[in-house]
Biopython code that builds the backbone (N, CA, C, O; Angstrom):
import numpy as np
from Bio.PDB.StructureBuilder import StructureBuilder

atoms = [
    (1, "MET", "N", (7.965, 21.938, -8.926)),
    (1, "MET", "CA", (7.985, 20.910, -7.905)),
    (1, "MET", "C", (8.186, 21.528, -6.528)),
    (1, "MET", "O", (7.562, 21.095, -5.559)),
    (2, "VAL", "N", (9.044, 22.528, -6.431)),
    (2, "VAL", "CA", (9.300, 23.170, -5.141)),
    (2, "VAL", "C", (8.023, 23.821, -4.607)),
    (2, "VAL", "O", (7.710, 23.706, -3.422)),
    (3, "LEU", "N", (7.292, 24.501, -5.484)),
    (3, "LEU", "CA", (6.039, 25.126, -5.072)),
    (3, "LEU", "C", (5.045, 24.070, -4.599)),
    (3, "LEU", "O", (4.372, 24.261, -3.586)),
    (4, "PHE", "N", (4.951, 22.972, -5.317)),
    (4, "PHE", "CA", (4.051, 21.890, -4.924)),
    (4, "PHE", "C", (4.410, 21.365, -3.544)),
    (4, "PHE", "O", (3.529, 21.209, -2.699)),
    (5, "LEU", "N", (5.689, 21.088, -3.297)),
    (5, "LEU", "CA", (6.106, 20.566, -2.002)),
    (5, "LEU", "C", (5.822, 21.558, -0.886)),
    (5, "LEU", "O", (5.434, 21.169, 0.216)),
    (6, "ALA", "N", (6.017, 22.847, -1.174)),
    (6, "ALA", "CA", (5.730, 23.880, -0.179)),
    (6, "ALA", "C", (4.238, 23.913, 0.132)),
    (6, "ALA", "O", (3.851, 23.981, 1.299)),
    (7, "LEU", "N", (3.399, 23.868, -0.896)),
    (7, "LEU", "CA", (1.956, 23.888, -0.677)),
    (7, "LEU", "C", (1.478, 22.646, 0.063)),
    (7, "LEU", "O", (0.533, 22.713, 0.849)),
    (8, "PHE", "N", (2.116, 21.537, -0.181)),
    (8, "PHE", "CA", (1.708, 20.294, 0.464)),
    (8, "PHE", "C", (1.886, 20.377, 1.974)),
    (8, "PHE", "O", (1.150, 19.737, 2.724)),
    (9, "ASP", "N", (2.862, 21.163, 2.421)),
    (9, "ASP", "CA", (3.120, 21.308, 3.852)),
    (9, "ASP", "C", (2.332, 22.444, 4.493)),
    (9, "ASP", "O", (2.341, 22.582, 5.717)),
    (10, "VAL", "N", (1.650, 23.262, 3.691)),
    (10, "VAL", "CA", (0.858, 24.356, 4.246)),
    (10, "VAL", "C", (-0.399, 23.763, 4.876)),
    (10, "VAL", "O", (-1.165, 23.057, 4.221)),
    (11, "GLU", "N", (-0.592, 24.061, 6.144)),
    (11, "GLU", "CA", (-1.753, 23.521, 6.855)),
    (11, "GLU", "C", (-3.044, 23.987, 6.190)),
    (11, "GLU", "O", (-3.203, 25.173, 5.903)),
    (12, "GLY", "N", (-3.937, 23.085, 5.953)),
    (12, "GLY", "CA", (-5.213, 23.427, 5.337)),
    (12, "GLY", "C", (-5.252, 23.139, 3.854)),
    (12, "GLY", "O", (-6.260, 22.629, 3.365)),
    (13, "TRP", "N", (-4.191, 23.446, 3.115)),
    (13, "TRP", "CA", (-4.215, 23.208, 1.667)),
    (13, "TRP", "C", (-4.231, 21.721, 1.363)),
    (13, "TRP", "O", (-5.079, 21.247, 0.607)),
    (14, "ALA", "N", (-3.310, 20.993, 1.942)),
    (14, "ALA", "CA", (-3.220, 19.563, 1.663)),
    (14, "ALA", "C", (-4.433, 18.818, 2.204)),
    (14, "ALA", "O", (-4.793, 17.767, 1.674)),
    (15, "ASP", "N", (-5.068, 19.338, 3.244)),
    (15, "ASP", "CA", (-6.244, 18.674, 3.789)),
    (15, "ASP", "C", (-7.395, 18.656, 2.791)),
    (15, "ASP", "O", (-8.189, 17.715, 2.780)),
    (16, "LYS", "N", (-7.492, 19.680, 1.957)),
    (16, "LYS", "CA", (-8.546, 19.736, 0.952)),
    (16, "LYS", "C", (-8.259, 18.768, -0.197)),
    (16, "LYS", "O", (-9.180, 18.337, -0.891)),
    (17, "GLN", "N", (-7.010, 18.434, -0.394)),
    (17, "GLN", "CA", (-6.601, 17.494, -1.439)),
    (17, "GLN", "C", (-6.339, 16.149, -0.777)),
    (17, "GLN", "O", (-5.223, 15.634, -0.835)),
    (18, "ASN", "N", (-7.352, 15.585, -0.156)),
    (18, "ASN", "CA", (-7.087, 14.466, 0.732)),
    (18, "ASN", "C", (-7.171, 13.074, 0.121)),
    (18, "ASN", "O", (-6.865, 12.100, 0.809)),
    (19, "GLU", "N", (-7.569, 12.938, -1.133)),
    (19, "GLU", "CA", (-7.684, 11.590, -1.664)),
    (19, "GLU", "C", (-6.618, 11.231, -2.689)),
    (19, "GLU", "O", (-6.027, 10.155, -2.609)),
    (20, "HIS", "N", (-6.365, 12.104, -3.639)),
    (20, "HIS", "CA", (-5.441, 11.785, -4.725)),
    (20, "HIS", "C", (-4.454, 12.928, -4.932)),
    (20, "HIS", "O", (-4.809, 14.104, -4.865)),
    (21, "VAL", "N", (-3.223, 12.551, -5.182)),
    (21, "VAL", "CA", (-2.174, 13.514, -5.535)),
    (21, "VAL", "C", (-1.548, 13.009, -6.825)),
    (21, "VAL", "O", (-1.108, 11.862, -6.901)),
    (22, "ILE", "N", (-1.509, 13.863, -7.833)),
    (22, "ILE", "CA", (-0.912, 13.502, -9.117)),
    (22, "ILE", "C", (0.252, 14.445, -9.385)),
    (22, "ILE", "O", (0.095, 15.665, -9.365)),
    (23, "ILE", "N", (1.413, 13.868, -9.634)),
    (23, "ILE", "CA", (2.601, 14.649, -9.973)),
    (23, "ILE", "C", (3.007, 14.240, -11.387)),
    (23, "ILE", "O", (3.377, 13.090, -11.625)),
    (24, "ASP", "N", (2.938, 15.173, -12.308)),
    (24, "ASP", "CA", (3.211, 14.870, -13.711)),
    (24, "ASP", "C", (4.599, 15.363, -14.103)),
    (24, "ASP", "O", (4.873, 16.563, -14.078)),
    (25, "ASP", "N", (5.462, 14.437, -14.461)),
    (25, "ASP", "CA", (6.815, 14.700, -14.970)),
    (25, "ASP", "C", (7.576, 15.744, -14.153)),
    (25, "ASP", "O", (7.877, 16.827, -14.656)),
    (26, "PRO", "N", (7.886, 15.425, -12.901)),
    (26, "PRO", "CA", (8.495, 16.415, -12.008)),
    (26, "PRO", "C", (9.954, 16.756, -12.295)),
    (26, "PRO", "O", (10.481, 17.694, -11.697)),
    (27, "VAL", "N", (10.622, 16.035, -13.183)),
    (27, "VAL", "CA", (12.045, 16.281, -13.393)),
    (27, "VAL", "C", (12.369, 16.838, -14.771)),
    (27, "VAL", "O", (13.521, 16.794, -15.201)),
    (28, "SER", "N", (11.392, 17.348, -15.449)),
    (28, "SER", "CA", (11.621, 17.910, -16.781)),
    (28, "SER", "C", (12.700, 18.995, -16.724)),
    (28, "SER", "O", (12.601, 19.933, -15.933)),
    (29, "SER", "N", (13.708, 18.865, -17.549)),
    (29, "SER", "CA", (14.811, 19.829, -17.696)),
    (29, "SER", "C", (15.741, 19.925, -16.487)),
    (29, "SER", "O", (16.414, 20.942, -16.317)),
    (30, "LEU", "N", (15.796, 18.896, -15.648)),
    (30, "LEU", "CA", (16.718, 18.920, -14.514)),
    (30, "LEU", "C", (17.975, 18.112, -14.835)),
    (30, "LEU", "O", (17.944, 17.180, -15.639)),
    (31, "ASP", "N", (19.085, 18.492, -14.186)),
    (31, "ASP", "CA", (20.301, 17.699, -14.337)),
    (31, "ASP", "C", (20.234, 16.489, -13.402)),
    (31, "ASP", "O", (19.336, 16.398, -12.566)),
    (32, "ASP", "N", (21.186, 15.562, -13.545)),
    (32, "ASP", "CA", (21.149, 14.307, -12.790)),
    (32, "ASP", "C", (21.123, 14.523, -11.281)),
    (32, "ASP", "O", (20.394, 13.827, -10.574)),
    (33, "HIS", "N", (21.902, 15.470, -10.778)),
    (33, "HIS", "CA", (21.927, 15.727, -9.336)),
    (33, "HIS", "C", (20.546, 16.147, -8.839)),
    (33, "HIS", "O", (20.067, 15.632, -7.829)),
    (34, "ASN", "N", (19.914, 17.068, -9.536)),
    (34, "ASN", "CA", (18.604, 17.554, -9.110)),
    (34, "ASN", "C", (17.506, 16.521, -9.327)),
    (34, "ASN", "O", (16.495, 16.539, -8.625)),
    (35, "ILE", "N", (17.689, 15.631, -10.279)),
    (35, "ILE", "CA", (16.747, 14.524, -10.447)),
    (35, "ILE", "C", (16.803, 13.620, -9.214)),
    (35, "ILE", "O", (15.767, 13.181, -8.715)),
    (36, "PHE", "N", (18.000, 13.346, -8.730)),
    (36, "PHE", "CA", (18.161, 12.521, -7.538)),
    (36, "PHE", "C", (17.536, 13.199, -6.319)),
    (36, "PHE", "O", (16.856, 12.548, -5.526)),
    (37, "ILE", "N", (17.766, 14.503, -6.169)),
    (37, "ILE", "CA", (17.191, 15.265, -5.053)),
    (37, "ILE", "C", (15.663, 15.250, -5.134)),
    (37, "ILE", "O", (14.987, 15.081, -4.120)),
    (38, "THR", "N", (15.123, 15.429, -6.342)),
    (38, "THR", "CA", (13.669, 15.401, -6.532)),
    (38, "THR", "C", (13.113, 14.017, -6.218)),
    (38, "THR", "O", (12.060, 13.902, -5.591)),
    (39, "ALA", "N", (13.807, 12.967, -6.646)),
    (39, "ALA", "CA", (13.380, 11.600, -6.338)),
    (39, "ALA", "C", (13.326, 11.391, -4.827)),
    (39, "ALA", "O", (12.390, 10.780, -4.312)),
    (40, "SER", "N", (14.322, 11.896, -4.130)),
    (40, "SER", "CA", (14.351, 11.777, -2.679)),
    (40, "SER", "C", (13.178, 12.522, -2.039)),
    (40, "SER", "O", (12.559, 12.021, -1.100)),
    (41, "SER", "N", (12.877, 13.707, -2.546)),
    (41, "SER", "CA", (11.744, 14.486, -2.023)),
    (41, "SER", "C", (10.425, 13.770, -2.273)),
    (41, "SER", "O", (9.566, 13.727, -1.392)),
    (42, "ILE", "N", (10.258, 13.215, -3.453)),
    (42, "ILE", "CA", (9.037, 12.475, -3.794)),
    (42, "ILE", "C", (8.910, 11.239, -2.908)),
    (42, "ILE", "O", (7.830, 10.949, -2.393)),
    (43, "PHE", "N", (10.014, 10.512, -2.732)),
    (43, "PHE", "CA", (9.995, 9.311, -1.912)),
    (43, "PHE", "C", (9.604, 9.649, -0.468)),
    (43, "PHE", "O", (8.816, 8.930, 0.147)),
    (44, "ASP", "N", (10.148, 10.730, 0.066)),
    (44, "ASP", "CA", (9.802, 11.159, 1.422)),
    (44, "ASP", "C", (8.334, 11.572, 1.510)),
    (44, "ASP", "O", (7.649, 11.239, 2.477)),
    (45, "LEU", "N", (7.856, 12.291, 0.508)),
    (45, "LEU", "CA", (6.464, 12.723, 0.470)),
    (45, "LEU", "C", (5.536, 11.508, 0.468)),
    (45, "LEU", "O", (4.557, 11.467, 1.213)),
    (46, "ILE", "N", (5.845, 10.539, -0.355)),
    (46, "ILE", "CA", (5.036, 9.319, -0.409)),
    (46, "ILE", "C", (5.117, 8.581, 0.930)),
    (46, "ILE", "O", (4.103, 8.112, 1.448)),
    (47, "GLY", "N", (6.307, 8.483, 1.475)),
    (47, "GLY", "CA", (6.477, 7.799, 2.754)),
    (47, "GLY", "C", (5.664, 8.417, 3.878)),
    (47, "GLY", "O", (5.212, 7.713, 4.780)),
    (48, "ASN", "N", (5.476, 9.723, 3.828)),
    (48, "ASN", "CA", (4.719, 10.418, 4.868)),
    (48, "ASN", "C", (3.209, 10.372, 4.661)),
    (48, "ASN", "O", (2.451, 10.558, 5.613)),
    (49, "HIS", "N", (2.757, 10.125, 3.421)),
    (49, "HIS", "CA", (1.328, 10.280, 3.136)),
    (49, "HIS", "C", (0.674, 9.100, 2.421)),
    (49, "HIS", "O", (-0.523, 9.162, 2.144)),
    (50, "PHE", "N", (1.398, 8.035, 2.112)),
    (50, "PHE", "CA", (0.831, 6.984, 1.264)),
    (50, "PHE", "C", (-0.332, 6.238, 1.925)),
    (50, "PHE", "O", (-1.171, 5.676, 1.221)),
    (51, "GLU", "N", (-0.400, 6.222, 3.233)),
    (51, "GLU", "CA", (-1.487, 5.504, 3.892)),
    (51, "GLU", "C", (-2.813, 6.255, 3.806)),
    (51, "GLU", "O", (-3.878, 5.652, 3.935)),
    (52, "ASN", "N", (-2.751, 7.569, 3.590)),
    (52, "ASN", "CA", (-3.964, 8.389, 3.565)),
    (52, "ASN", "C", (-4.342, 8.895, 2.180)),
    (52, "ASN", "O", (-5.467, 9.349, 1.975)),
    (53, "ARG", "N", (-3.427, 8.823, 1.237)),
    (53, "ARG", "CA", (-3.672, 9.384, -0.091)),
    (53, "ARG", "C", (-3.179, 8.435, -1.173)),
    (53, "ARG", "O", (-2.211, 7.701, -0.975)),
    (54, "LYS", "N", (-3.844, 8.456, -2.301)),
    (54, "LYS", "CA", (-3.363, 7.766, -3.497)),
    (54, "LYS", "C", (-2.454, 8.749, -4.215)),
    (54, "LYS", "O", (-2.845, 9.891, -4.459)),
    (55, "MET", "N", (-1.254, 8.321, -4.553)),
    (55, "MET", "CA", (-0.305, 9.195, -5.233)),
    (55, "MET", "C", (0.063, 8.577, -6.567)),
    (55, "MET", "O", (0.425, 7.403, -6.651)),
    (56, "ILE", "N", (-0.036, 9.390, -7.607)),
    (56, "ILE", "CA", (0.300, 8.964, -8.959)),
    (56, "ILE", "C", (1.395, 9.871, -9.474)),
    (56, "ILE", "O", (1.246, 11.093, -9.477)),
    (57, "ILE", "N", (2.490, 9.283, -9.909)),
    (57, "ILE", "CA", (3.606, 10.047, -10.473)),
    (57, "ILE", "C", (3.838, 9.543, -11.887)),
    (57, "ILE", "O", (4.018, 8.345, -12.108)),
    (58, "THR", "N", (3.833, 10.457, -12.836)),
    (58, "THR", "CA", (4.134, 10.096, -14.215)),
    (58, "THR", "C", (5.459, 10.739, -14.600)),
    (58, "THR", "O", (5.784, 11.839, -14.154)),
    (59, "THR", "N", (6.214, 10.038, -15.430)),
    (59, "THR", "CA", (7.484, 10.601, -15.885)),
    (59, "THR", "C", (7.893, 9.969, -17.213)),
    (59, "THR", "O", (7.531, 8.834, -17.525)),
    (60, "HIS", "N", (8.647, 10.731, -17.970)),
    (60, "HIS", "CA", (9.268, 10.223, -19.193)),
    (60, "HIS", "C", (10.725, 9.864, -18.915)),
    (60, "HIS", "O", (11.411, 9.302, -19.769)),
    (61, "HIS", "N", (11.179, 10.190, -17.728)),
    (61, "HIS", "CA", (12.590, 10.052, -17.389)),
    (61, "HIS", "C", (12.857, 8.699, -16.728)),
    (61, "HIS", "O", (12.430, 8.463, -15.598)),
    (62, "MET", "N", (13.551, 7.828, -17.422)),
    (62, "MET", "CA", (13.826, 6.491, -16.902)),
    (62, "MET", "C", (14.710, 6.524, -15.661)),
    (62, "MET", "O", (14.639, 5.620, -14.828)),
    (63, "GLY", "N", (15.534, 7.546, -15.527)),
    (63, "GLY", "CA", (16.385, 7.662, -14.347)),
    (63, "GLY", "C", (15.551, 7.828, -13.086)),
    (63, "GLY", "O", (15.766, 7.130, -12.095)),
    (64, "LEU", "N", (14.594, 8.756, -13.125)),
    (64, "LEU", "CA", (13.704, 8.960, -11.979)),
    (64, "LEU", "C", (12.928, 7.675, -11.685)),
    (64, "LEU", "O", (12.818, 7.255, -10.533)),
    (65, "PHE", "N", (12.401, 7.070, -12.723)),
    (65, "PHE", "CA", (11.629, 5.838, -12.549)),
    (65, "PHE", "C", (12.486, 4.751, -11.895)),
    (65, "PHE", "O", (12.035, 4.080, -10.967)),
    (66, "THR", "N", (13.700, 4.580, -12.369)),
    (66, "THR", "CA", (14.582, 3.539, -11.854)),
    (66, "THR", "C", (14.966, 3.788, -10.403)),
    (66, "THR", "O", (14.996, 2.857, -9.598)),
    (67, "ILE", "N", (15.259, 5.030, -10.068)),
    (67, "ILE", "CA", (15.604, 5.371, -8.682)),
    (67, "ILE", "C", (14.440, 5.024, -7.758)),
    (67, "ILE", "O", (14.622, 4.344, -6.748)),
    (68, "LEU", "N", (13.240, 5.496, -8.109)),
    (68, "LEU", "CA", (12.077, 5.229, -7.267)),
    (68, "LEU", "C", (11.762, 3.741, -7.210)),
    (68, "LEU", "O", (11.418, 3.220, -6.149)),
    (69, "GLN", "N", (11.876, 3.058, -8.335)),
    (69, "GLN", "CA", (11.626, 1.614, -8.353)),
    (69, "GLN", "C", (12.568, 0.892, -7.397)),
    (69, "GLN", "O", (12.146, 0.013, -6.646)),
    (70, "ASP", "N", (13.825, 1.258, -7.427)),
    (70, "ASP", "CA", (14.815, 0.626, -6.569)),
    (70, "ASP", "C", (14.511, 0.888, -5.093)),
    (70, "ASP", "O", (14.541, -0.034, -4.277)),
    (71, "TRP", "N", (14.221, 2.134, -4.754)),
    (71, "TRP", "CA", (13.944, 2.472, -3.358)),
    (71, "TRP", "C", (12.679, 1.794, -2.845)),
    (71, "TRP", "O", (12.648, 1.346, -1.699)),
    (72, "PHE", "N", (11.629, 1.708, -3.674)),
    (72, "PHE", "CA", (10.391, 1.063, -3.249)),
    (72, "PHE", "C", (10.539, -0.442, -3.124)),
    (72, "PHE", "O", (9.974, -1.045, -2.212)),
    (73, "SER", "N", (11.283, -1.051, -4.018)),
    (73, "SER", "CA", (11.338, -2.512, -4.033)),
    (73, "SER", "C", (12.438, -3.099, -3.164)),
    (73, "SER", "O", (12.249, -4.171, -2.589)),
    (74, "LYS", "N", (13.595, -2.423, -3.047)),
    (74, "LYS", "CA", (14.677, -3.028, -2.277)),
    (74, "LYS", "C", (15.488, -2.050, -1.455)),
    (74, "LYS", "O", (16.532, -2.421, -0.919)),
    (75, "GLY", "N", (15.043, -0.823, -1.340)),
    (75, "GLY", "CA", (15.755, 0.148, -0.520)),
    (75, "GLY", "C", (15.611, -0.151, 0.967)),
    (75, "GLY", "O", (14.850, -1.037, 1.355)),
    (76, "GLU", "N", (16.337, 0.585, 1.793)),
    (76, "GLU", "CA", (16.318, 0.316, 3.230)),
    (76, "GLU", "C", (14.949, 0.568, 3.865)),
    (76, "GLU", "O", (14.662, 0.027, 4.933)),
    (77, "LYS", "N", (14.099, 1.378, 3.228)),
    (77, "LYS", "CA", (12.749, 1.634, 3.750)),
    (77, "LYS", "C", (11.676, 0.875, 2.974)),
    (77, "LYS", "O", (10.487, 1.127, 3.169)),
    (78, "ALA", "N", (12.069, -0.043, 2.107)),
    (78, "ALA", "CA", (11.119, -0.748, 1.234)),
    (78, "ALA", "C", (10.084, -1.550, 2.016)),
    (78, "ALA", "O", (8.941, -1.670, 1.575)),
    (79, "SER", "N", (10.461, -2.097, 3.164)),
    (79, "SER", "CA", (9.522, -2.919, 3.924)),
    (79, "SER", "C", (8.297, -2.122, 4.375)),
    (79, "SER", "O", (7.230, -2.698, 4.587)),
    (80, "LYS", "N", (8.439, -0.833, 4.521)),
    (80, "LYS", "CA", (7.317, 0.031, 4.911)),
    (80, "LYS", "C", (6.195, -0.016, 3.867)),
    (80, "LYS", "O", (5.023, 0.148, 4.206)),
    (81, "PHE", "N", (6.552, -0.240, 2.607)),
    (81, "PHE", "CA", (5.586, -0.195, 1.511)),
    (81, "PHE", "C", (5.080, -1.568, 1.095)),
    (81, "PHE", "O", (4.208, -1.664, 0.232)),
    (82, "LYS", "N", (5.600, -2.614, 1.680)),
    (82, "LYS", "CA", (5.160, -3.967, 1.327)),
    (82, "LYS", "C", (3.806, -4.240, 1.976)),
    (82, "LYS", "O", (3.493, -3.694, 3.034)),
    (83, "ASN", "N", (3.017, -5.080, 1.341)),
    (83, "ASN", "CA", (1.709, -5.460, 1.878)),
    (83, "ASN", "C", (1.873, -6.271, 3.150)),
    (83, "ASN", "O", (2.806, -7.061, 3.294)),
    (84, "ASN", "N", (0.944, -6.056, 4.067)),
    (84, "ASN", "CA", (0.889, -6.990, 5.179)),
    (84, "ASN", "C", (-0.075, -8.110, 4.784)),
    (84, "ASN", "O", (-0.690, -8.036, 3.721)),
    (85, "ASP", "N", (-0.217, -9.124, 5.597)),
    (85, "ASP", "CA", (-0.998, -10.309, 5.238)),
    (85, "ASP", "C", (-2.482, -10.015, 5.014)),
    (85, "ASP", "O", (-3.146, -10.745, 4.277)),
    (86, "LYS", "N", (-3.011, -8.963, 5.632)),
    (86, "LYS", "CA", (-4.437, -8.665, 5.539)),
    (86, "LYS", "C", (-4.810, -7.862, 4.299)),
    (86, "LYS", "O", (-5.976, -7.846, 3.905)),
    (87, "GLU", "N", (-3.856, -7.206, 3.689)),
    (87, "GLU", "CA", (-4.143, -6.334, 2.544)),
    (87, "GLU", "C", (-4.188, -7.128, 1.245)),
    (87, "GLU", "O", (-3.316, -7.953, 0.973)),
    (88, "LYS", "N", (-5.216, -6.864, 0.453)),
    (88, "LYS", "CA", (-5.342, -7.544, -0.836)),
    (88, "LYS", "C", (-4.864, -6.664, -1.985)),
    (88, "LYS", "O", (-4.389, -7.176, -2.999)),
    (89, "THR", "N", (-4.982, -5.357, -1.839)),
    (89, "THR", "CA", (-4.516, -4.468, -2.900)),
    (89, "THR", "C", (-3.107, -3.995, -2.562)),
    (89, "THR", "O", (-2.808, -3.726, -1.398)),
    (90, "PRO", "N", (-2.241, -3.890, -3.565)),
    (90, "PRO", "CA", (-0.856, -3.496, -3.295)),
    (90, "PRO", "C", (-0.760, -2.060, -2.798)),
    (90, "PRO", "O", (-1.561, -1.208, -3.180)),
    (91, "ARG", "N", (0.212, -1.803, -1.958)),
    (91, "ARG", "CA", (0.444, -0.450, -1.468)),
    (91, "ARG", "C", (1.091, 0.418, -2.540)),
    (91, "ARG", "O", (0.936, 1.639, -2.529)),
    (92, "TYR", "N", (1.803, -0.196, -3.451)),
    (92, "TYR", "CA", (2.381, 0.558, -4.560)),
    (92, "TYR", "C", (2.446, -0.341, -5.778)),
    (92, "TYR", "O", (2.464, -1.568, -5.675)),
    (93, "LYS", "N", (2.481, 0.297, -6.926)),
    (93, "LYS", "CA", (2.615, -0.445, -8.169)),
    (93, "LYS", "C", (3.461, 0.397, -9.117)),
    (93, "LYS", "O", (3.149, 1.561, -9.371)),
    (94, "LEU", "N", (4.508, -0.182, -9.626)),
    (94, "LEU", "CA", (5.378, 0.493, -10.572)),
    (94, "LEU", "C", (5.148, -0.118, -11.940)),
    (94, "LEU", "O", (5.326, -1.321, -12.129)),
    (95, "CYS", "N", (4.754, 0.712, -12.893)),
    (95, "CYS", "CA", (4.400, 0.215, -14.225)),
    (95, "CYS", "C", (5.009, 1.091, -15.307)),
    (95, "CYS", "O", (5.356, 2.251, -15.081)),
    (96, "ILE", "N", (5.127, 0.503, -16.482)),
    (96, "ILE", "CA", (5.520, 1.237, -17.683)),
    (96, "ILE", "C", (4.342, 1.170, -18.636)),
    (96, "ILE", "O", (3.746, 0.110, -18.825)),
    (97, "LEU", "N", (4.004, 2.310, -19.237)),
    (97, "LEU", "CA", (2.942, 2.343, -20.234)),
    (97, "LEU", "C", (3.543, 1.935, -21.569)),
    (97, "LEU", "O", (4.447, 2.596, -22.081)),
    (98, "GLU", "N", (3.039, 0.846, -22.128)),
    (98, "GLU", "CA", (3.524, 0.345, -23.414)),
    (98, "GLU", "C", (2.406, 0.419, -24.440)),
    (98, "GLU", "O", (1.229, 0.265, -24.113)),
    (99, "CYS", "N", (2.792, 0.654, -25.674)),
    (99, "CYS", "CA", (1.819, 0.694, -26.754)),
    (99, "CYS", "C", (2.264, -0.296, -27.829)),
    (99, "CYS", "O", (3.318, -0.133, -28.443)),
    (100, "LYS", "N", (1.449, -1.317, -28.043)),
    (100, "LYS", "CA", (1.732, -2.319, -29.070)),
    (100, "LYS", "C", (0.495, -2.457, -29.938)),
    (100, "LYS", "O", (-0.615, -2.653, -29.444)),
    (101, "GLU", "N", (0.706, -2.354, -31.226)),
    (101, "GLU", "CA", (-0.390, -2.478, -32.185)),
    (101, "GLU", "C", (-1.557, -1.554, -31.826)),
    (101, "GLU", "O", (-2.719, -1.959, -31.847)),
    (102, "GLU", "N", (-1.221, -0.319, -31.500)),
    (102, "GLU", "CA", (-2.182, 0.735, -31.178)),
    (102, "GLU", "C", (-3.025, 0.447, -29.934)),
    (102, "GLU", "O", (-4.097, 1.027, -29.764)),
    (103, "VAL", "N", (-2.546, -0.441, -29.071)),
    (103, "VAL", "CA", (-3.216, -0.721, -27.808)),
    (103, "VAL", "C", (-2.250, -0.361, -26.683)),
    (103, "VAL", "O", (-1.134, -0.875, -26.624)),
    (104, "ALA", "N", (-2.690, 0.527, -25.793)),
    (104, "ALA", "CA", (-1.855, 0.933, -24.672)),
    (104, "ALA", "C", (-2.220, 0.114, -23.438)),
    (104, "ALA", "O", (-3.394, -0.141, -23.170)),
    (105, "LYS", "N", (-1.187, -0.297, -22.688)),
    (105, "LYS", "CA", (-1.446, -1.024, -21.451)),
    (105, "LYS", "C", (-0.314, -0.754, -20.466)),
    (105, "LYS", "O", (0.815, -0.452, -20.854)),
    (106, "LEU", "N", (-0.645, -0.870, -19.185)),
    (106, "LEU", "CA", (0.350, -0.739, -18.145)),
    (106, "LEU", "C", (0.993, -2.098, -17.916)),
    (106, "LEU", "O", (0.301, -3.096, -17.717)),
    (107, "THR", "N", (2.322, -2.130, -17.945)),
    (107, "THR", "CA", (3.065, -3.371, -17.776)),
    (107, "THR", "C", (3.813, -3.318, -16.451)),
    (107, "THR", "O", (4.491, -2.336, -16.148)),
    (108, "ASN", "N", (3.685, -4.367, -15.677)),
    (108, "ASN", "CA", (4.375, -4.480, -14.405)),
    (108, "ASN", "C", (5.878, -4.581, -14.659)),
    (108, "ASN", "O", (6.306, -5.287, -15.571)),
    (109, "THR", "N", (6.670, -3.888, -13.865)),
    (109, "THR", "CA", (8.120, -3.869, -14.087)),
    (109, "THR", "C", (8.870, -4.953, -13.336)),
    (109, "THR", "O", (10.084, -5.072, -13.503)),
    (110, "LYS", "N", (8.206, -5.736, -12.528)),
    (110, "LYS", "CA", (8.902, -6.733, -11.721)),
    (110, "LYS", "C", (9.552, -7.822, -12.555)),
    (110, "LYS", "O", (10.464, -8.497, -12.078)),
    (111, "LYS", "N", (9.110, -8.007, -13.774)),
    (111, "LYS", "CA", (9.682, -9.050, -14.618)),
    (111, "LYS", "C", (10.913, -8.578, -15.371)),
    (111, "LYS", "O", (11.656, -9.403, -15.904)),
    (112, "GLY", "N", (11.148, -7.290, -15.429)),
    (112, "GLY", "CA", (12.242, -6.749, -16.211)),
    (112, "GLY", "C", (13.334, -6.152, -15.358)),
    (112, "GLY", "O", (13.236, -6.117, -14.131)),
    (113, "VAL", "N", (14.363, -5.688, -16.011)),
    (113, "VAL", "CA", (15.469, -5.034, -15.345)),
    (113, "VAL", "C", (15.495, -3.590, -15.818)),
    (113, "VAL", "O", (15.458, -3.321, -17.019)),
    (114, "MET", "N", (15.558, -2.668, -14.875)),
    (114, "MET", "CA", (15.613, -1.249, -15.227)),
    (114, "MET", "C", (16.997, -0.723, -14.872)),
    (114, "MET", "O", (17.427, -0.817, -13.722)),
    (115, "LEU", "N", (17.677, -0.180, -15.839)),
    (115, "LEU", "CA", (19.016, 0.375, -15.628)),
    (115, "LEU", "C", (19.036, 1.829, -16.058)),
    (115, "LEU", "O", (18.385, 2.207, -17.033)),
    (116, "TYR", "N", (19.783, 2.638, -15.330)),
    (116, "TYR", "CA", (19.972, 4.027, -15.706)),
    (116, "TYR", "C", (21.441, 4.345, -15.575)),
    (116, "TYR", "O", (22.027, 4.166, -14.507)),
    (117, "ILE", "N", (22.045, 4.816, -16.656)),
    (117, "ILE", "CA", (23.472, 5.149, -16.651)),
    (117, "ILE", "C", (23.643, 6.616, -16.970)),
    (117, "ILE", "O", (24.770, 7.110, -17.018)),
]
sb = StructureBuilder()
sb.init_structure("model")
sb.init_model(0)
sb.init_chain("A")
sb.init_seg("    ")
for serial, (resi, resn, name, xyz) in enumerate(atoms, 1):
    if name == "N":
        sb.init_residue(resn, " ", resi, " ")
    sb.init_atom(name, np.array(xyz, "f"), 0.0, 1.0, " ", f" {name:<3s}", serial, name[0])
structure = sb.get_structure()
């Protein structure tokens, strides 16, 4: 993750990756403190680039998911990510991949409660 963040700030490299950024399971094998620090780094990265790039983050870690969900939906900077009246597509979407009866689908998390202890 550190290498990725460093490359993202290198002039010229990030310009070539101008449409989509995918971060796959960035907190694997981290302790809780470093998961929080990584969540903060990801949130800042998204905050700086979400208007110009599509960003996809996948994780198996419910703690990371819950932290980001909370910051996007009700954190002090959450209003930055809310749709304005002219936009029809959401600026962000938080989903859980569920598999029922061998069918996988993305489920919106707004109907549920996410807790991390």
